[in-house]
N, C-alpha and C positions, 0 to 999 in steps of 0.2 A: 688158688695156689696151694700146693701141698705144704704140709708142715716142714718137710725136708727142704723144699725149695725156698720157703720163707727164711729158714735158718741160713741158707747160703746167701740169700739176698742181704739179710741183715749183716752177715759177716763181711760181705763185699763192701757194703756201705761204710762199715766201721773202718775198713782198710783205706778206702778212698778219703774218708774224713781225716784219717791220720796223716795222709799225704799233704793235705791242705791245712793242717792244724796251726801252722805258723803264720798263716795268712798269705803265703806266697801263691802265685798263680801256677797251676799245675797243667802240664800238657796232656791232652787226651789224644793219643796216637791213633788217628782215625783213617781207616783204609777204604771205607765204604761197604765193608763186609758185614755179615750178620753179627759177628762177635764185637765188632766196633760199634754197631748200633746198640748192642746191649751195654757195653761199658759207658757209652755216651749217656744212655738213659739212667744208669746207676749213678753216674757223676752228677747229673742234674738232680737226682733224688737226694744226693749227699749234701747239696747246697754249699759247695766250696767254690773258690775262684778258679776258673779253668779257661784254657784256650783249646778248643778242639781243632786239630790241624791235620789236613790231608796233604800229603806230599805227592804231587802229581808226577807220575812216572812217564807220562805221555803215551803209554801203551796199556793202560788199563781198559777193561772191556767197555763197549758202548753203553751209555747210560750211567756210567759211574759219576762223572762230573755233575750231571743233573741231580743225581741222588745226593751227592755231597752238599751241593748248594741248597737243596730243599731242606736239609737238616741244619742249615745255618752254620756249616763248618767252614773254617778259613782254608783257602786253597793256596798252598805254596808252590809256585811254578819254578821249575829248574832253570838254571842258566843255560843248559844245553839239553836238547831232546835225547831220547834213548838212541835214536839212529845217528845223531851227531857223535855221540859217545862211541858207537860202533865204528864210525869212520875213523876215529882216533885210536881205538884200542883193539879192533877186531871183534869177532863173535864172542860173546860170553858163553861159558859152559858151566856145568855143575861143579867143576873144580876151580873156576876162575870167574866169580860173579862180581866183577868190578862195577857193574852197573848199579848194584844195590848201594854201594858206598856213595856213588854220585847222586842217586835219585831218592833213596829211602832211609838208609842207615846213617843219619847224621843228627847231631844234637841241636835242639832248639831251646828247651828250657832245662832247668836243673832237676826237675821231677817229671816223670811221665807215667801215665796210666795206659796199660796195653792189654789187648784182648787175647793174651796167650792162654791156651788150654792144653792140658796134658792129653785129653781125649782126641786131639787133632792127629797125633801120630805117635808111634813108638819112640821116635827120635826126640820129640818134645817131652814125652813122659820121662825119658832118661835124662834129658838136659835140664829140666826145670824142677827143682825140689822145694823151693821156698817161694812165698808170695811176694817177696821183695828181694832186690839185688842191686848191686852197683853195676851198671851197664856201661861198657867201654865202647868208644867210637874211634877206631883206628889206633889209638894209643892210650896209655894209662893217664895221660894228662887231660884227656877229653872224656868225661864220664857224666852220667846222670843216675839218679836213683829211680829205679823202675818198680812199678807196682802192678801186680797181676791179680786183680780181684776175682776173676772167674777161672782161676787156674784149675780148680777141682770140678768145674761144672761139666756135666755130660751133654751130649747133643740134645737129649730130651729136655734137660734143664733149660737149654737155650731156647728151644722151640716153645716150651711152656711159658717162659718169661715173656717172650715176644708176643705170644697170643694174649697173655694176661694184661700186658701194658699197651696193646694195640699198636705195636711198632710196625711201620711200613718198611719193608726191606727193598734192596736192589731187585729189579725184576728177574735177575738171573736165578734167584733162589726159589721161585715159585714153579710148581709143576703145572701141567695143563688144567688140573682141577682146582687150582688155587691154593693147594696145601704147600707147606714149606718142606723143601728137601735139604736137611742139615748137612748132607755129605758134599754138597756142591761148594766149590771154593771160588772166591773172588781174588784175583791176583793179576800180575802182569801177563798179558797175552803171550802165549808160546814160550813161557818161562822155561829155561833149560833145567830147572829143578824138577819139572814134571816128568813123569814116565815117558818113554819113547812114544808109545801109542797115544797117550793123552796129548802130547805135544804135536804129533803128526795130525791128529784129528782137529786140533785147534787151527793149524795152518790150513787144513782143507776147508774149515769153516770160514776163515778169513784169508783167502789167497793173496790179497794185496799186501799182507804182512810178508809173504815170501818175496814179493817184488821189492819191498822196502829193504828187507835184509840183504838181498842180492845187490841192490844199488849201493847200500852203505858198505857192504863187504868189498865190492869192487873199488870203491874210493879208498878204502884202507889199503888194498893191494897196490893201487896206483901210487900211493904216497909213502908206502913202507916196503920198497922192493927187497930189502934185506931181512924182512921178518921171517921167522921160522915157518909160519903157516903159508907164506907166499912160496917158499922153497919146497914145502912138503906137498902142496897140492897144485896141480896143473892149471886150475881155473877156480873162479869163485863158486862155480856150480859144484865142482868136486868137493870143495871145502864145506859148502852148505850140506851136501849129501852126507859127508862124514859126521858133521856136527849134529844133524837131525835124525838120521836113519841108523847110525851105528853106535851101539853101546860101548863096544870095545874096538881097539885098533885092529885086532885080528878079524873082526867082522868086516871092517872096511877093506882090509887086504884081500879077503875072500871075494869081495865084490869085483875085484879086478882080475880074477883068475878064470873067468869064463872062456869058452872056446873061441869067442869072437874078439878077444882082447879087451882093452880098457873101455868101459861103458861110455855111452854118450850121456853124461850126467845132466846136461842141459835138457835134452829131450826127455829124460826120465822125470825130471822135476816138472816139466810142462805137462806131461801125461798124468802124473800123480795129483797135481793141484789144478789141472784144467785151466792153465794160463799160458800166455805167450811171453817168453822172457827175451 
């Protein structure tokens, strides 16, 4: 381990120890991803009282639950699955991520350790400036003290620590030659926060997700006839097309201006994802 990485490890452990200094049990917010594996290992090294908790979204990639259980992490199962939530609320999108509130972003303990890193994105670099903060969940009455022990760690720091400690990651992170690809991300399958191309590729890899979305979306339309999305789109297929393939409303409007009139969105989706709807 390099001197610089050792310094970061020591600093992270000191922060984690401060979280548990009063003897209270601290939550390790565990997602199954590489950064979660790192903070779990650091917390074990810090020797504090903790509960490592995985909040099951019901749409995490295959192999995630097995990886979570193998690491001795507690699994919290939701009262409703992701697709049941879609039936009740419609499709989530990057402006309306209600699914996170139901499935991931809720308080369990008063203190939690999270694998947030500035290097993950420019948005996180701008958003997170301190290694601790008061984190709110829906309202100012519901909050917890959050600790970010690897906030300043680079991708290379993460890989070096994983190799140094012999940590076994989720299979998704390994290239064919067995090396770690730190750019890969573990998260909800087909998440609307992903870029259009990434999300479309995900749906192509897991076409049954398309079918599940369509079924849940149709149930929402059947039970919410006065909803704006029901009035805006002629079918669940048109709605799904707009949600997945169009970044802007203007892009969607252009799709309807072809010389043959309104497209057959169902047929388009079947061809794109090689499925029968």
